[in-house]
Every structure is written in C-alpha cells, then in structure tokens.
N, CA, C and O atoms as a GROMACS GRO file, in nm:
protein
  392
    1UNK      N    1  -3.367  17.392   4.329
    1UNK     CA    2  -3.290  17.289   4.371
    1UNK      C    3  -3.397  17.375   4.523
    1UNK      O    4  -3.414  17.495   4.544
    2UNK      N    5  -3.444  17.263   4.599
    2UNK     CA    6  -3.474  17.246   4.725
    2UNK      C    7  -3.417  17.272   4.810
    2UNK      O    8  -3.317  17.206   4.836
    3UNK      N    9  -3.462  17.402   4.907
    3UNK     CA   10  -3.427  17.408   5.046
    3UNK      C   11  -3.491  17.382   5.150
    3UNK      O   12  -3.586  17.459   5.165
    4UNK      N   13  -3.481  17.316   5.220
    4UNK     CA   14  -3.608  17.219   5.345
    4UNK      C   15  -3.561  17.310   5.457
    4UNK      O   16  -3.644  17.346   5.540
    5UNK      N   17  -3.475  17.337   5.462
    5UNK     CA   18  -3.536  17.508   5.612
    5UNK      C   19  -3.600  17.614   5.612
    5UNK      O   20  -3.662  17.668   5.704
    6UNK      N   21  -3.578  17.663   5.442
    6UNK     CA   22  -3.671  17.803   5.435
    6UNK      C   23  -3.758  17.716   5.355
    6UNK      O   24  -3.822  17.792   5.282
    7UNK      N   25  -3.790  17.607   5.333
    7UNK     CA   26  -3.905  17.533   5.244
    7UNK      C   27  -3.940  17.609   5.081
    7UNK      O   28  -4.054  17.637   5.045
    8UNK      N   29  -3.821  17.631   5.003
    8UNK     CA   30  -3.838  17.699   4.889
    8UNK      C   31  -3.764  17.635   4.774
    8UNK      O   32  -3.667  17.561   4.785
    9UNK      N   33  -3.824  17.673   4.657
    9UNK     CA   34  -3.705  17.550   4.562
    9UNK      C   35  -3.661  17.727   4.509
    9UNK      O   36  -3.724  17.834   4.509
   10UNK      N   37  -3.586  17.704   4.487
   10UNK     CA   38  -3.425  17.813   4.382
   10UNK      C   39  -3.486  17.761   4.299
   10UNK      O   40  -3.544  17.657   4.267
   11UNK      N   41  -3.442  17.932   4.250
   11UNK     CA   42  -3.362  17.858   4.062
   11UNK      C   43  -3.210  17.855   4.055
   11UNK      O   44  -3.135  17.931   4.117
   12UNK      N   45  -3.173  17.750   3.967
   12UNK     CA   46  -2.995  17.770   3.961
   12UNK      C   47  -2.932  17.911   3.850
   12UNK      O   48  -2.827  17.964   3.814
   13UNK      N   49  -3.106  17.921   3.831
   13UNK     CA   50  -3.064  18.040   3.682
   13UNK      C   51  -3.044  18.172   3.790
   13UNK      O   52  -2.940  18.232   3.761
   14UNK      N   53  -3.097  18.219   3.879
   14UNK     CA   54  -3.122  18.296   3.932
   14UNK      C   55  -3.124  18.288   4.091
   14UNK      O   56  -3.231  18.281   4.149
   15UNK      N   57  -2.995  18.292   4.164
   15UNK     CA   58  -3.024  18.272   4.282
   15UNK      C   59  -3.005  18.305   4.366
   15UNK      O   60  -2.939  18.281   4.467
   16UNK      N   61  -3.061  18.360   4.332
   16UNK     CA   62  -3.187  18.542   4.455
   16UNK      C   63  -3.296  18.481   4.466
   16UNK      O   64  -3.357  18.504   4.570
   17UNK      N   65  -3.357  18.389   4.373
   17UNK     CA   66  -3.525  18.397   4.329
   17UNK      C   67  -3.577  18.225   4.377
   17UNK      O   68  -3.498  18.137   4.341
   18UNK      N   69  -3.665  18.192   4.431
   18UNK     CA   70  -3.760  18.076   4.398
   18UNK      C   71  -3.922  18.075   4.326
   18UNK      O   72  -3.997  18.156   4.271
   19UNK      N   73  -3.924  17.980   4.351
   19UNK     CA   74  -4.080  17.967   4.285
   19UNK      C   75  -4.208  17.993   4.382
   19UNK      O   76  -4.219  17.945   4.495
   20UNK      N   77  -4.281  18.057   4.334
   20UNK     CA   78  -4.330  18.185   4.367
   20UNK      C   79  -4.543  18.165   4.305
   20UNK      O   80  -4.595  18.224   4.211
   21UNK      N   81  -4.586  18.100   4.368
   21UNK     CA   82  -4.711  18.096   4.298
   21UNK      C   83  -4.819  18.209   4.328
   21UNK      O   84  -4.829  18.240   4.447
   22UNK      N   85  -4.883  18.260   4.257
   22UNK     CA   86  -5.004  18.336   4.172
   22UNK      C   87  -5.117  18.344   4.282
   22UNK      O   88  -5.165  18.257   4.355
   23UNK      N   89  -5.143  18.485   4.268
   23UNK     CA   90  -5.294  18.407   4.309
   23UNK      C   91  -5.364  18.359   4.207
   23UNK      O   92  -5.445  18.269   4.227
   24UNK      N   93  -5.341  18.415   4.075
   24UNK     CA   94  -5.420  18.250   3.961
   24UNK      C   95  -5.361  18.100   3.928
   24UNK      O   96  -5.362  18.012   3.842
   25UNK      N   97  -5.326  18.123   4.013
   25UNK     CA   98  -5.264  17.968   4.003
   25UNK      C   99  -5.115  17.953   3.932
   25UNK      O  100  -5.054  17.853   3.970
   26UNK      N  101  -5.085  17.988   3.891
   26UNK     CA  102  -4.943  18.022   3.753
   26UNK      C  103  -4.815  17.977   3.917
   26UNK      O  104  -4.828  18.003   4.037
   27UNK      N  105  -4.724  17.916   3.856
   27UNK     CA  106  -4.626  17.952   3.899
   27UNK      C  107  -4.495  18.025   3.832
   27UNK      O  108  -4.438  17.987   3.730
   28UNK      N  109  -4.456  18.149   3.920
   28UNK     CA  110  -4.323  18.222   3.827
   28UNK      C  111  -4.247  18.167   3.940
   28UNK      O  112  -4.283  18.109   4.042
   29UNK      N  113  -4.112  18.207   3.884
   29UNK     CA  114  -3.984  18.259   3.951
   29UNK      C  115  -3.972  18.414   4.054
   29UNK      O  116  -3.991  18.521   3.996
   30UNK      N  117  -3.948  18.414   4.164
   30UNK     CA  118  -3.965  18.579   4.264
   30UNK      C  119  -3.853  18.580   4.350
   30UNK      O  120  -3.809  18.483   4.412
   31UNK      N  121  -3.799  18.722   4.350
   31UNK     CA  122  -3.747  18.732   4.424
   31UNK      C  123  -3.776  18.640   4.563
   31UNK      O  124  -3.893  18.624   4.597
   32UNK      N  125  -3.671  18.579   4.640
   32UNK     CA  126  -3.700  18.507   4.790
   32UNK      C  127  -3.746  18.607   4.880
   32UNK      O  128  -3.647  18.659   4.933
   33UNK      N  129  -3.895  18.677   4.938
   33UNK     CA  130  -3.892  18.727   4.995
   33UNK      C  131  -3.904  18.662   5.131
   33UNK      O  132  -3.856  18.699   5.238
   34UNK      N  133  -3.965  18.576   5.108
   34UNK     CA  134  -4.010  18.432   5.261
   34UNK      C  135  -4.160  18.510   5.241
   34UNK      O  136  -4.180  18.614   5.304
   35UNK      N  137  -4.241  18.468   5.170
   35UNK     CA  138  -4.383  18.495   5.137
   35UNK      C  139  -4.434  18.321   5.150
   35UNK      O  140  -4.395  18.205   5.135
   36UNK      N  141  -4.543  18.398   5.186
   36UNK     CA  142  -4.586  18.179   5.274
   36UNK      C  143  -4.634  18.144   5.101
   36UNK      O  144  -4.677  18.032   5.074
   37UNK      N  145  -4.624  18.233   5.009
   37UNK     CA  146  -4.676  18.181   4.849
   37UNK      C  147  -4.553  18.115   4.837
   37UNK      O  148  -4.568  18.005   4.784
   38UNK      N  149  -4.440  18.141   4.867
   38UNK     CA  150  -4.358  18.066   4.878
   38UNK      C  151  -4.300  17.978   4.883
   38UNK      O  152  -4.187  17.968   4.836
   39UNK      N  153  -4.364  17.890   4.942
   39UNK     CA  154  -4.300  17.782   5.048
   39UNK      C  155  -4.403  17.663   4.997
   39UNK      O  156  -4.521  17.667   4.962
   40UNK      N  157  -4.327  17.578   5.006
   40UNK     CA  158  -4.373  17.416   4.918
   40UNK      C  159  -4.289  17.362   5.013
   40UNK      O  160  -4.186  17.400   5.068
   41UNK      N  161  -4.388  17.218   5.021
   41UNK     CA  162  -4.282  17.058   5.034
   41UNK      C  163  -4.323  17.009   4.945
   41UNK      O  164  -4.375  17.057   4.844
   42UNK      N  165  -4.300  16.893   4.980
   42UNK     CA  166  -4.229  16.727   4.909
   42UNK      C  167  -4.335  16.637   4.964
   42UNK      O  168  -4.352  16.671   5.081
   43UNK      N  169  -4.431  16.518   4.928
   43UNK     CA  170  -4.498  16.394   5.036
   43UNK      C  171  -4.348  16.283   4.937
   43UNK      O  172  -4.306  16.252   4.826
   44UNK      N  173  -4.335  16.272   5.025
   44UNK     CA  174  -4.239  16.141   4.932
   44UNK      C  175  -4.364  16.012   4.945
   44UNK      O  176  -4.393  15.911   4.881
   45UNK      N  177  -4.383  16.040   4.991
   45UNK     CA  178  -4.504  15.911   4.947
   45UNK      C  179  -4.649  15.923   4.829
   45UNK      O  180  -4.691  15.861   4.731
   46UNK      N  181  -4.682  16.031   4.902
   46UNK     CA  182  -4.789  16.042   4.781
   46UNK      C  183  -4.720  16.157   4.622
   46UNK      O  184  -4.754  16.254   4.554
   47UNK      N  185  -4.605  16.053   4.637
   47UNK     CA  186  -4.500  16.229   4.548
   47UNK      C  187  -4.558  16.310   4.446
   47UNK      O  188  -4.578  16.299   4.324
   48UNK      N  189  -4.590  16.449   4.593
   48UNK     CA  190  -4.653  16.530   4.523
   48UNK      C  191  -4.611  16.628   4.565
   48UNK      O  192  -4.598  16.601   4.684
   49UNK      N  193  -4.566  16.768   4.547
   49UNK     CA  194  -4.525  16.906   4.543
   49UNK      C  195  -4.694  16.995   4.591
   49UNK      O  196  -4.807  17.011   4.544
   50UNK      N  197  -4.618  17.030   4.709
   50UNK     CA  198  -4.745  17.092   4.800
   50UNK      C  199  -4.720  17.263   4.813
   50UNK      O  200  -4.613  17.298   4.864
   51UNK      N  201  -4.828  17.380   4.761
   51UNK     CA  202  -4.736  17.550   4.831
   51UNK      C  203  -4.790  17.500   5.029
   51UNK      O  204  -4.912  17.504   5.042
   52UNK      N  205  -4.740  17.473   5.116
   52UNK     CA  206  -4.763  17.454   5.234
   52UNK      C  207  -4.870  17.604   5.270
   52UNK      O  208  -4.911  17.626   5.385
   53UNK      N  209  -4.894  17.672   5.183
   53UNK     CA  210  -4.996  17.789   5.267
   53UNK      C  211  -5.096  17.781   5.138
   53UNK      O  212  -5.166  17.882   5.142
   54UNK      N  213  -5.118  17.728   5.062
   54UNK     CA  214  -5.249  17.706   5.065
   54UNK      C  215  -5.341  17.616   4.954
   54UNK      O  216  -5.439  17.626   4.881
   55UNK      N  217  -5.258  17.539   4.988
   55UNK     CA  218  -5.212  17.356   4.991
   55UNK      C  219  -5.268  17.287   4.864
   55UNK      O  220  -5.319  17.175   4.869
   56UNK      N  221  -5.257  17.367   4.739
   56UNK     CA  222  -5.284  17.326   4.645
   56UNK      C  223  -5.128  17.325   4.555
   56UNK      O  224  -5.035  17.405   4.550
   57UNK      N  225  -5.167  17.134   4.462
   57UNK     CA  226  -5.043  17.076   4.456
   57UNK      C  227  -4.979  17.123   4.293
   57UNK      O  228  -5.046  17.216   4.247
   58UNK      N  229  -4.888  17.087   4.219
   58UNK     CA  230  -4.852  17.160   4.138
   58UNK      C  231  -4.814  17.090   4.065
   58UNK      O  232  -4.713  17.026   4.094
   59UNK      N  233  -4.868  17.074   3.956
   59UNK     CA  234  -4.965  16.999   3.822
   59UNK      C  235  -4.929  17.127   3.686
   59UNK      O  236  -4.932  17.249   3.670
   60UNK      N  237  -4.894  16.996   3.608
   60UNK     CA  238  -4.893  17.022   3.448
   60UNK      C  239  -5.008  17.007   3.349
   60UNK      O  240  -5.077  16.917   3.395
   61UNK      N  241  -5.049  17.042   3.262
   61UNK     CA  242  -5.198  16.972   3.244
   61UNK      C  243  -5.145  16.905   3.090
   61UNK      O  244  -5.214  16.832   3.018
   62UNK      N  245  -5.020  16.947   3.066
   62UNK     CA  246  -4.947  16.842   2.917
   62UNK      C  247  -4.757  16.819   2.985
   62UNK      O  248  -4.689  16.879   3.068
   63UNK      N  249  -4.739  16.718   2.908
   63UNK     CA  250  -4.593  16.707   2.938
   63UNK      C  251  -4.482  16.678   2.850
   63UNK      O  252  -4.407  16.585   2.819
   64UNK      N  253  -4.524  16.901   2.800
   64UNK     CA  254  -4.449  16.879   2.651
   64UNK      C  255  -4.348  17.025   2.680
   64UNK      O  256  -4.375  17.083   2.785
   65UNK      N  257  -4.262  17.073   2.615
   65UNK     CA  258  -4.250  17.166   2.584
   65UNK      C  259  -4.275  17.305   2.579
   65UNK      O  260  -4.292  17.346   2.464
   66UNK      N  261  -4.284  17.411   2.694
   66UNK     CA  262  -4.345  17.530   2.660
   66UNK      C  263  -4.506  17.519   2.742
   66UNK      O  264  -4.590  17.610   2.732
   67UNK      N  265  -4.525  17.415   2.808
   67UNK     CA  266  -4.629  17.305   2.928
   67UNK      C  267  -4.617  17.432   3.036
   67UNK      O  268  -4.515  17.464   3.099
   68UNK      N  269  -4.812  17.525   3.043
   68UNK     CA  270  -4.768  17.601   3.155
   68UNK      C  271  -4.792  17.513   3.311
   68UNK      O  272  -4.891  17.444   3.337
   69UNK      N  273  -4.723  17.526   3.363
   69UNK     CA  274  -4.693  17.488   3.564
   69UNK      C  275  -4.749  17.573   3.617
   69UNK      O  276  -4.711  17.688   3.638
   70UNK      N  277  -4.886  17.500   3.657
   70UNK     CA  278  -4.953  17.636   3.810
   70UNK      C  279  -5.007  17.502   3.925
   70UNK      O  280  -4.947  17.395   3.913
   71UNK      N  281  -5.120  17.512   4.033
   71UNK     CA  282  -5.123  17.440   4.104
   71UNK      C  283  -5.264  17.458   4.089
   71UNK      O  284  -5.322  17.545   4.024
   72UNK      N  285  -5.316  17.356   4.166
   72UNK     CA  286  -5.432  17.295   4.148
   72UNK      C  287  -5.489  17.221   4.291
   72UNK      O  288  -5.422  17.132   4.343
   73UNK      N  289  -5.594  17.257   4.338
   73UNK     CA  290  -5.653  17.150   4.478
   73UNK      C  291  -5.598  16.991   4.428
   73UNK      O  292  -5.623  16.931   4.324
   74UNK      N  293  -5.549  16.967   4.499
   74UNK     CA  294  -5.507  16.818   4.452
   74UNK      C  295  -5.669  16.761   4.466
   74UNK      O  296  -5.775  16.817   4.492
   75UNK      N  297  -5.633  16.626   4.437
   75UNK     CA  298  -5.687  16.539   4.326
   75UNK      C  299  -5.705  16.383   4.511
   75UNK      O  300  -5.642  16.400   4.615
   76UNK      N  301  -5.764  16.308   4.498
   76UNK     CA  302  -5.804  16.189   4.526
   76UNK      C  303  -5.906  16.102   4.441
   76UNK      O  304  -6.017  16.117   4.390
   77UNK      N  305  -5.808  16.000   4.454
   77UNK     CA  306  -5.703  16.034   4.432
   77UNK      C  307  -5.584  16.032   4.310
   77UNK      O  308  -5.571  16.022   4.188
   78UNK      N  309  -5.512  16.046   4.426
   78UNK     CA  310  -5.397  16.182   4.341
   78UNK      C  311  -5.334  16.104   4.150
   78UNK      O  312  -5.278  15.998   4.119
   79UNK      N  313  -5.383  16.226   4.067
   79UNK     CA  314  -5.396  16.128   3.916
   79UNK      C  315  -5.240  16.163   3.959
   79UNK      O  316  -5.194  16.212   4.062
   80UNK      N  317  -5.144  16.092   3.772
   80UNK     CA  318  -5.081  16.101   3.724
   80UNK      C  319  -4.978  16.256   3.684
   80UNK      O  320  -4.856  16.269   3.677
   81UNK      N  321  -5.081  16.347   3.666
   81UNK     CA  322  -4.988  16.517   3.643
   81UNK      C  323  -4.944  16.609   3.802
   81UNK      O  324  -4.903  16.723   3.826
   82UNK      N  325  -4.989  16.455   3.906
   82UNK     CA  326  -4.977  16.551   4.045
   82UNK      C  327  -4.862  16.464   4.083
   82UNK      O  328  -4.844  16.461   4.205
   83UNK      N  329  -4.768  16.381   4.003
   83UNK     CA  330  -4.653  16.332   4.089
   83UNK      C  331  -4.568  16.350   4.014
   83UNK      O  332  -4.574  16.374   3.893
   84UNK      N  333  -4.468  16.336   4.094
   84UNK     CA  334  -4.304  16.392   4.054
   84UNK      C  335  -4.240  16.285   4.106
   84UNK      O  336  -4.293  16.177   4.132
   85UNK      N  337  -4.125  16.312   4.122
   85UNK     CA  338  -4.003  16.150   4.101
   85UNK      C  339  -3.898  16.272   4.177
   85UNK      O  340  -3.876  16.360   4.094
   86UNK      N  341  -3.853  16.290   4.260
   86UNK     CA  342  -3.733  16.377   4.281
   86UNK      C  343  -3.577  16.257   4.223
   86UNK      O  344  -3.563  16.136   4.242
   87UNK      N  345  -3.503  16.338   4.163
   87UNK     CA  346  -3.428  16.243   4.102
   87UNK      C  347  -3.284  16.390   4.155
   87UNK      O  348  -3.292  16.505   4.111
   88UNK      N  349  -3.167  16.344   4.254
   88UNK     CA  350  -3.067  16.393   4.305
   88UNK      C  351  -2.955  16.402   4.232
   88UNK      O  352  -2.879  16.317   4.186
   89UNK      N  353  -2.957  16.502   4.230
   89UNK     CA  354  -2.778  16.620   4.150
   89UNK      C  355  -2.634  16.522   4.136
   89UNK      O  356  -2.553  16.499   4.047
   90UNK      N  357  -2.655  16.478   4.283
   90UNK     CA  358  -2.526  16.424   4.312
   90UNK      C  359  -2.544  16.292   4.442
   90UNK      O  360  -2.600  16.271   4.549
   91UNK      N  361  -2.475  16.244   4.366
   91UNK     CA  362  -2.446  16.098   4.414
   91UNK      C  363  -2.494  16.124   4.561
   91UNK      O  364  -2.609  16.122   4.604
   92UNK      N  365  -2.325  16.160   4.654
   92UNK     CA  366  -2.358  16.225   4.820
   92UNK      C  367  -2.449  16.283   4.767
   92UNK      O  368  -2.443  16.310   4.647
   93UNK      N  369  -2.564  16.318   4.847
   93UNK     CA  370  -2.641  16.444   4.873
   93UNK      C  371  -2.702  16.403   5.038
   93UNK      O  372  -2.798  16.470   5.075
   94UNK      N  373  -2.660  16.319   5.114
   94UNK     CA  374  -2.694  16.312   5.271
   94UNK      C  375  -2.819  16.236   5.284
   94UNK      O  376  -2.912  16.280   5.351
   95UNK      N  377  -2.822  16.170   5.247
   95UNK     CA  378  -2.886  16.098   5.238
   95UNK      C  379  -2.872  15.965   5.245
   95UNK      O  380  -2.766  15.929   5.193
   96UNK      N  381  -2.982  15.817   5.318
   96UNK     CA  382  -2.910  15.714   5.296
   96UNK      C  383  -3.022  15.611   5.217
   96UNK      O  384  -3.107  15.591   5.304
   97UNK      N  385  -3.057  15.548   5.113
   97UNK     CA  386  -3.146  15.483   5.042
   97UNK      C  387  -3.151  15.368   5.027
   97UNK      O  388  -3.211  15.313   4.935
   98UNK      N  389  -3.077  15.304   5.130
   98UNK     CA  390  -2.979  15.101   5.121
   98UNK      C  391  -3.111  15.122   5.154
   98UNK      O  392  -3.184  15.026   5.181
   0.00000   0.00000   0.00000
C-alpha cells in the first residue's frame, strides 16, 4: 500500500515494514527507518515506479511466479517491463476519476 505523505510502499503482511532498494538493486521489505532508499514515487503518465533517491525504476525480468523484482536505470522510451498499473483496493479511495 502506498503512503503518499511518507513516499513509502508499505507491506500489508508486515505493517512496520516498507519497500527498500538495496545497493545491489534488489527490492526487499525492511523496517521503516525513513532511509532515502525506502522512498518511491509513481508517475501516472509514464506508469512507472521509481526510487526518489536513486532514480532507478522498479523492473521485472519476467512476469512469472518467483521472478526477482529489482530496479534499473529507466529506459527511454519506457519498456513494458517498467510499466505498472495501479489498482485501488477500495472503490472509494478519495480520488475522482470521472
């Protein structure tokens, strides 16, 4: 779940943890310590998640069970493996898309 105030992607399974980009570009869930590597933003025009500190985009090598999710330098133009579509969990999520 994304927290737009803190710019973190929270874990529903581990509420105290958020997405963290390691120095090896792998993504893990780690205790929220407010570190720069834990801050992410979504660009709804590019449909891309990126780390606000490193600028690297979240990326999948292959879309399959067990695939590694990591970051890489964004491409131009953006490739399909860097694009993400947001799906809201609740119909009333505080935004009007009409």
